C-alpha positions as CSV (number, residue, x, y, z in Angstrom):
1,X,0.5,-5.1,0.7
2,X,-1.2,-7.2,-2.0
3,X,1.5,-6.1,-4.5
4,X,4.2,-7.3,-2.2
5,X,2.4,-10.6,-1.6
6,X,2.0,-11.0,-5.4
7,X,5.6,-10.5,-6.1
8,X,6.6,-13.0,-3.5
9,X,4.2,-15.5,-5.0
10,X,5.8,-14.8,-8.4
11,X,9.2,-15.3,-7.0
12,X,8.2,-18.7,-5.6
13,X,6.6,-19.7,-8.9
14,X,9.6,-18.7,-10.9
15,X,11.9,-20.6,-8.6
16,X,9.7,-23.7,-9.4
17,X,10.3,-23.1,-13.1
18,X,7.2,-21.1,-14.0
19,X,7.5,-18.0,-16.2
20,X,5.1,-15.1,-16.6
21,X,2.9,-14.8,-19.7
22,X,1.1,-11.7,-21.1
23,X,-2.4,-13.1,-21.4
24,X,-4.4,-15.0,-18.8
25,X,-5.7,-17.5,-21.4
26,X,-2.1,-18.6,-22.1
27,X,-1.3,-19.4,-18.5
28,X,-1.0,-22.9,-17.1
29,X,-1.4,-21.5,-13.6
30,X,-3.5,-18.4,-12.7
31,X,-3.2,-16.8,-9.3
32,X,-5.6,-14.1,-8.4
33,X,-4.7,-11.9,-5.5
34,X,-7.7,-10.3,-4.0
35,X,-8.7,-7.2,-2.0
36,X,-12.0,-6.6,-0.2
37,X,-11.2,-3.3,1.6
38,X,-14.0,-1.6,-0.5
39,X,-17.1,-3.0,-2.2
40,X,-15.8,-1.9,-5.6
41,X,-12.7,-4.0,-5.2
42,X,-14.7,-7.0,-4.2
43,X,-17.0,-6.6,-7.2
44,X,-14.0,-6.6,-9.5
45,X,-12.8,-9.9,-8.0
46,X,-16.1,-11.6,-8.7
47,X,-16.2,-10.3,-12.3
48,X,-12.7,-11.6,-12.8
49,X,-13.6,-15.0,-11.3
50,X,-16.4,-15.3,-13.8
51,X,-13.9,-15.0,-16.6
52,X,-11.4,-17.4,-14.9
53,X,-14.2,-20.0,-14.5
54,X,-14.7,-19.9,-18.3
55,X,-11.0,-20.4,-18.9
56,X,-11.0,-23.3,-16.5
57,X,-13.9,-25.0,-18.3
58,X,-12.1,-24.6,-21.6
59,X,-8.9,-26.1,-20.1
60,X,-9.6,-28.2,-17.0
61,X,-5.9,-29.0,-16.5
62,X,-5.2,-25.3,-15.8
63,X,-4.5,-24.6,-12.2
64,X,-6.4,-21.7,-10.5
65,X,-5.3,-20.3,-7.2
66,X,-7.1,-17.6,-5.2
67,X,-5.1,-15.6,-2.7
68,X,-5.6,-12.6,-0.3
69,X,-8.2,-10.9,1.7
70,X,-11.2,-12.6,0.1
71,X,-9.9,-15.9,1.3
72,X,-9.0,-14.5,4.7
73,X,-7.4,-16.2,7.7
74,X,-10.4,-18.3,9.0
75,X,-9.9,-21.9,8.0
76,X,-13.6,-22.6,8.7
77,X,-14.5,-20.5,5.7
78,X,-12.6,-22.7,3.2
79,X,-15.5,-25.1,2.8
80,X,-17.8,-22.3,1.9
81,X,-15.3,-21.0,-0.7
82,X,-14.8,-24.4,-2.2
83,X,-18.5,-24.8,-2.7
84,X,-18.8,-21.3,-4.1
85,X,-15.8,-21.5,-6.4
86,X,-15.4,-25.2,-7.4
87,X,-13.1,-24.3,-10.2
88,X,-10.5,-23.0,-7.8
89,X,-7.8,-25.5,-7.0
90,X,-5.9,-23.7,-4.3
91,X,-6.8,-21.2,-1.6
92,X,-4.1,-19.0,-0.1
93,X,-4.7,-16.7,2.9
94,X,-3.2,-13.2,2.7
95,X,0.7,-13.1,3.0
96,X,0.7,-17.0,3.4
97,X,2.5,-18.8,0.6
98,X,2.7,-22.1,2.5
99,X,-0.2,-23.7,0.6
100,X,1.4,-22.7,-2.7
101,X,4.8,-24.1,-1.6
102,X,3.1,-27.4,-0.5
103,X,1.3,-27.6,-3.9
104,X,4.6,-27.2,-5.8
105,X,6.4,-29.6,-3.6
106,X,3.7,-32.3,-4.1
107,X,4.2,-32.0,-7.8
108,X,7.9,-32.2,-7.6
109,X,8.4,-28.6,-8.7
110,X,10.2,-27.7,-5.4
111,X,12.3,-29.7,-2.9
112,X,10.4,-30.5,0.2
113,X,10.8,-28.0,3.0
114,X,8.9,-27.0,6.1
115,X,7.1,-23.7,5.4
116,X,5.9,-21.4,8.1
117,X,2.4,-19.9,7.9
118,X,3.8,-16.5,7.2
119,X,6.6,-17.8,4.9
120,X,8.0,-15.1,2.6
121,X,10.6,-17.1,0.8
122,X,13.7,-15.9,-1.0
123,X,14.4,-14.6,-3.6
124,X,12.6,-11.4,-2.6
125,X,11.9,-10.4,-6.2
126,X,11.0,-12.6,-9.2
127,X,13.8,-13.2,-11.8
128,X,11.6,-11.4,-14.4
129,X,11.8,-8.2,-12.3
130,X,15.5,-8.3,-11.5
131,X,17.1,-5.2,-12.9
132,X,13.8,-3.7,-13.8
133,X,12.2,-3.0,-10.4
134,X,13.5,0.2,-8.8
135,X,11.0,0.3,-6.0
136,X,10.0,-2.6,-3.8
137,X,7.5,-3.0,-1.0
138,X,8.7,-4.9,2.1
139,X,6.0,-6.0,4.6
140,X,7.2,-5.4,8.2
141,X,3.8,-5.7,10.0
142,X,1.3,-8.3,8.9
143,X,-2.4,-8.0,9.9
144,X,-3.8,-5.4,12.3
145,X,-5.3,-5.4,15.9
146,X,-6.7,-1.9,16.0
147,X,-10.2,-2.7,14.6
148,X,-11.6,0.6,13.4
149,X,-15.3,0.1,13.2
150,X,-15.3,0.2,9.3
151,X,-12.2,-1.8,8.6
152,X,-12.3,-5.4,7.4
153,X,-8.5,-5.9,7.6
154,X,-8.3,-7.5,11.1
155,X,-11.0,-10.0,10.1
156,X,-9.3,-10.9,6.8
157,X,-5.6,-10.6,7.5
158,X,-5.6,-11.5,11.2
159,X,-4.0,-9.8,14.2
160,X,-0.9,-7.7,14.2
161,X,2.4,-9.6,13.7
162,X,5.8,-7.9,13.2
163,X,8.4,-9.7,11.2
164,X,11.9,-10.1,12.7
165,X,14.2,-7.2,11.8
166,X,17.0,-9.5,10.8
167,X,14.7,-11.1,8.2
168,X,13.6,-7.7,6.9
169,X,17.3,-6.4,6.6
170,X,18.3,-9.6,4.8
171,X,15.4,-9.2,2.4
172,X,16.4,-5.6,1.8
173,X,20.0,-6.5,1.0
174,X,18.7,-9.1,-1.4
175,X,16.5,-6.6,-3.1
176,X,19.4,-4.1,-3.4
177,X,21.5,-6.8,-5.0
178,X,18.8,-7.2,-7.6
179,X,18.8,-3.6,-8.5
180,X,16.1,-2.1,-6.2
181,X,17.0,1.4,-5.1
182,X,13.9,2.4,-3.0
183,X,12.3,0.4,-0.2
184,X,8.8,1.0,1.1
185,X,8.2,-0.6,4.5
186,X,4.6,-1.7,4.9
187,X,2.2,-2.2,7.7
188,X,-1.5,-1.6,8.3
189,X,-0.2,0.5,11.2
190,X,3.5,0.5,10.3
191,X,4.4,2.8,13.3
192,X,3.6,-0.1,15.6
193,X,6.4,-2.2,14.2
194,X,8.1,-4.3,16.9
195,X,5.7,-3.5,19.7
196,X,4.4,-7.1,19.7
197,X,7.9,-8.6,19.8
198,X,9.7,-8.2,23.1
199,X,13.3,-7.2,22.6
200,X,12.8,-6.2,19.0
201,X,13.8,-2.8,17.6
202,X,11.0,-0.4,16.8
203,X,10.2,1.4,13.5
204,X,12.6,4.4,13.9
205,X,15.6,2.2,14.3
206,X,14.4,-0.2,11.6
207,X,14.2,2.7,9.2
208,X,17.7,3.8,10.1
209,X,19.1,0.3,9.5
210,X,17.2,-0.2,6.2
211,X,18.4,3.2,5.0
212,X,22.0,2.1,5.7
213,X,21.9,-1.0,3.5
214,X,24.4,-0.6,0.6
215,X,22.7,0.2,-2.7
216,X,19.5,1.6,-1.2
217,X,19.0,5.3,-2.0
218,X,15.6,6.0,-0.6
219,X,13.3,4.5,2.1
220,X,9.7,5.3,2.8
221,X,7.1,3.7,5.1
222,X,3.3,3.4,5.1
223,X,0.7,3.5,6.4
224,X,1.0,5.6,9.6
225,X,-1.7,6.1,12.3
226,X,-1.9,9.5,14.0
227,X,-2.1,7.8,17.4
228,X,1.2,6.0,17.0
229,X,3.6,8.6,15.5
230,X,6.4,9.2,18.0
231,X,8.9,12.0,18.4
232,X,11.7,9.4,17.7
233,X,10.0,8.5,14.4
234,X,9.7,12.2,13.4
235,X,13.4,12.7,14.4
236,X,14.5,9.7,12.3
237,X,12.8,11.1,9.2
238,X,14.3,14.5,9.9
239,X,17.9,13.4,10.3
240,X,18.4,10.1,8.5
241,X,20.0,10.4,5.0
242,X,17.9,8.5,2.4
243,X,14.8,8.5,4.6
244,X,12.3,10.4,2.5
245,X,10.5,13.4,4.1
246,X,7.0,12.0,3.6
247,X,4.2,10.7,5.9
248,X,1.1,8.8,4.8
249,X,-1.2,10.0,7.7
250,X,-4.9,9.0,7.2
251,X,-7.3,11.2,9.2
252,X,-10.5,9.6,7.7
253,X,-12.8,12.4,9.0
254,X,-12.8,16.0,10.3
255,X,-15.5,15.6,12.9
256,X,-14.8,14.4,16.4
257,X,-18.1,12.7,16.5
258,X,-17.4,10.7,13.4
259,X,-13.8,9.9,14.5
260,X,-15.3,8.5,17.8
261,X,-17.8,6.4,15.8
262,X,-14.9,5.1,13.7
263,X,-12.9,4.3,16.9
264,X,-9.9,6.0,15.5
265,X,-8.5,6.9,18.9
266,X,-7.7,10.6,18.4
267,X,-9.5,13.9,18.0
268,X,-9.3,16.6,15.3
269,X,-7.2,18.8,17.5
270,X,-4.7,15.9,18.0
271,X,-4.3,15.5,14.3
272,X,-3.7,19.2,13.7
273,X,-1.1,19.3,16.5
274,X,0.7,16.2,15.0
275,X,0.8,17.7,11.5
276,X,2.2,21.0,12.8
277,X,4.8,19.1,14.8
278,X,5.9,17.1,11.8
279,X,6.2,20.2,9.6
280,X,8.1,22.1,12.3
281,X,10.7,19.3,12.4
282,X,10.8,18.7,8.6
283,X,10.0,21.9,6.7
284,X,9.8,20.3,3.2
285,X,7.9,17.3,4.3
286,X,5.1,15.8,2.1
287,X,1.9,14.8,4.0
288,X,-0.9,12.8,2.4
289,X,-4.1,11.6,4.0
290,X,-7.1,9.4,3.5
291,X,-10.8,10.5,4.0
292,X,-14.0,8.4,4.1
293,X,-17.1,10.3,3.1
294,X,-20.6,9.2,3.9
295,X,-19.8,7.2,7.1
296,X,-22.9,6.2,8.9
297,X,-24.5,9.2,10.6
298,X,-22.3,11.7,8.9
299,X,-24.3,14.9,8.4
300,X,-23.7,17.6,5.8
301,X,-22.3,19.8,8.6
302,X,-19.9,17.1,9.7
303,X,-18.7,16.7,6.2
304,X,-18.1,20.5,6.0
305,X,-15.9,20.0,9.1
306,X,-13.8,17.6,7.1
307,X,-13.5,20.1,4.2
308,X,-12.4,22.8,6.7
309,X,-9.8,20.4,8.3
310,X,-8.4,19.7,4.9
311,X,-8.0,23.4,4.2
312,X,-6.4,23.8,7.6
313,X,-3.8,21.0,7.4
314,X,-3.3,21.5,3.6
315,X,-2.2,18.0,2.6
316,X,-0.2,17.2,-0.5
317,X,-2.7,14.4,-1.5
318,X,-6.0,13.1,-0.3
319,X,-7.3,9.7,-1.2
320,X,-11.1,9.9,-0.9
321,X,-13.3,6.8,-0.5
322,X,-17.0,6.6,-0.2
323,X,-18.0,4.5,2.8
324,X,-19.2,1.0,1.9
325,X,-20.1,-1.5,4.7
326,X,-17.7,-4.5,4.9
327,X,-18.8,-7.9,6.2
328,X,-18.1,-8.6,9.9
329,X,-17.1,-5.0,10.8
330,X,-18.8,-3.3,13.7
331,X,-20.2,-0.5,11.5
332,X,-21.8,-3.1,9.1
333,X,-23.4,-4.9,12.0
334,X,-24.5,-2.0,14.1
335,X,-24.5,1.3,12.2
336,X,-27.1,1.9,9.4
337,X,-25.6,2.9,6.1
338,X,-27.9,6.0,6.1
339,X,-26.1,8.4,3.8
340,X,-27.6,8.1,0.3
341,X,-25.2,7.1,-2.5
342,X,-25.9,10.3,-4.4
343,X,-24.9,12.3,-1.3
344,X,-21.7,10.3,-0.9
345,X,-20.8,11.0,-4.5
346,X,-21.5,14.7,-4.0
347,X,-19.2,14.8,-1.0
348,X,-16.5,12.9,-2.9
349,X,-16.6,15.3,-5.8
350,X,-16.6,18.3,-3.6
351,X,-13.6,17.2,-1.6
352,X,-11.7,16.2,-4.8
353,X,-12.5,19.6,-6.4
354,X,-11.2,21.4,-3.4
355,X,-8.1,19.3,-3.5
356,X,-7.5,19.9,-7.2
357,X,-7.9,23.7,-6.8
358,X,-5.5,23.8,-3.8
359,X,-2.8,21.6,-5.4
360,X,-2.9,23.7,-8.5
361,X,-2.1,26.7,-6.4
362,X,0.3,24.9,-4.1
363,X,2.4,23.4,-6.9
364,X,2.7,26.6,-9.0
365,X,5.7,27.9,-7.1
366,X,7.7,24.8,-8.1
367,X,8.0,26.2,-11.6
368,X,11.7,26.8,-12.3
369,X,12.9,24.9,-9.3
370,X,15.4,22.0,-9.6
371,X,14.4,18.8,-7.8
372,X,15.9,15.4,-7.3
373,X,14.1,12.5,-8.9
374,X,14.7,8.8,-8.7
375,X,13.9,7.4,-12.1
376,X,11.5,4.5,-11.8
377,X,10.5,3.9,-15.4
378,X,10.7,5.1,-19.0
379,X,7.5,6.0,-20.8
380,X,6.8,5.0,-24.4
381,X,7.6,8.6,-25.5
382,X,11.0,8.4,-23.8
383,X,10.0,10.5,-20.8
384,X,11.5,9.4,-17.5
385,X,9.1,8.9,-14.7
386,X,9.9,9.2,-11.0
387,X,9.2,11.0,-7.8
388,X,10.7,13.7,-5.6
389,X,11.7,12.7,-2.1
390,X,8.4,14.2,-0.8
391,X,6.5,11.9,-3.2
392,X,5.5,14.2,-6.1
393,X,5.2,12.4,-9.4
394,X,7.5,13.9,-12.1
395,X,7.9,13.2,-15.8
396,X,11.3,14.3,-17.2
397,X,12.0,15.3,-20.8
398,X,15.5,15.2,-22.3
399,X,17.0,12.7,-20.0
400,X,19.0,9.6,-20.9
401,X,19.0,8.3,-17.3
402,X,18.3,4.6,-16.6
403,X,15.7,3.4,-14.1
404,X,17.4,3.5,-10.7
405,X,19.4,6.7,-11.4
406,X,18.9,9.7,-9.2
407,X,18.9,12.8,-11.4
408,X,18.3,16.6,-11.1
409,X,15.6,18.2,-13.2
410,X,14.0,21.6,-13.5
411,X,10.3,21.9,-13.3
412,X,8.7,23.4,-16.4
413,X,5.0,22.6,-15.8
414,X,3.2,22.1,-12.6
415,X,-0.2,20.5,-12.5
416,X,-2.2,19.5,-9.4
417,X,-1.3,15.8,-9.5
418,X,2.0,15.6,-11.4
419,X,4.9,17.7,-12.6
420,X,6.9,17.9,-15.9
421,X,10.6,18.7,-15.8
422,X,13.6,19.1,-18.1
423,X,16.8,17.3,-17.4
424,X,19.6,19.6,-16.2
C-alpha cells in the first residue's frame, strides 16, 4: 500500500514539474513515506529522519514532507509531530495527497483544484516509470475496521473505505496504456471490497472486470482474510482468464487460544477447511500466509501447534514476524509482552528452517517443467526476472524478452525461494 501511495505522490510531483534524482542530498523536495506496522520499520524511519534533518540544516530551502502511517489520520497529532520534527514542512496522512496538492497549488506548480481527502490523482503512474513498470498496485480498500488486537492499521489509516469501481477501472485502463501488464488490487482486507458502499460490486466481479481491461495480462489481489473469502471469490479465481491462481491468506497463529486473543474471528479448523476448499477448486493454486511468533501469552506448546499447522496446510510461502507491541492497539494496552526476545527469535528461526526444508522438497519436482513467466525486469547479468502465475519467482537465462512479455521457460534449478529457468 505504501508503494502504491508513493507512486501516486511521484506522479503528482512529476505533473508539477519535478523529476526524480538518484541521491537524497541532491533533491529539492524529499518525501518520506512511512510504515509503523512493526517496531523495526518505525526504527528505520527515525534513523532516516535524523539524516534528513542534517540535510535540511545544510540546505534550509529544501522541502521535507512526511507521509504515511507514522503521520496517521488523527489531526490532533499534528501539533505533536510539528514539535518533534520541526524540520518537516509538510505532513501527509496515508493515502492522502490533498496536502501535497495544496502545497504545490500555493506555489503555482499546479492549477488550483478541489482535492478530496482520499484523492488519488491521474496519471496513475509517474512519467519516469511509464514503459518500465510491468506490475502496478491499485488500492481498492483504504483503511481497515476489523481491529485485530495487535494491528495498528485501523489507528493509523482509519476505517475501511472502498473506492468506486468506476474509478478503479479507469485507473487500470490508464496503467495499461502506460505499459503495465499486471495489476495487484490492494486492501488490508481486500475481500471486503464494496461491502461499505451500497449498490457497489464486490471483489469477485471487480476482479473479473479488471482482468477484462485491454492490455492487462494478469491480476492478483491481497491481502485476504480467512473470514471473508467467499465461494464466489474462489470461483472467480478458478474460472477467470488472467486472474492468477494465488491467495495471500494470513493465518497468524496455529493455536485457537492465540487466534482468539488476536481477535482474528476464526479457528484453526476453519482455516484448514478453507485452504482445502481453495485447493479442491484450483488444483495448481499458490497459497502464502503470515505468522506472528511470540504473541503475548503464546507458550512453547502453542507455537508447536503453529508449526504443525504449517506442515498440515503446506503453504508456498510464510512471512514470519516477531510480535512487537504497537501503540494504541489492544494488545499493547492490555496484554503483557511476556515472550522473551530470545525465544521469539528461536521460534522465528525454527519456523523459517521448517519452511526452507519443505520448499526445497516441494519445488524439486518442478525441474524440467515448462512454466509461463511474465518478465518484470532484466538483471545486470542479462537474466530476465519474473513470476509464475502462482507467484514463484523465476530467473530466466537465454531470453531476449522485454519487460512485459509473457514467455515460456524450462526450470533447470529449483531452490526453496526461487527458480532458475532456460528460455524455450
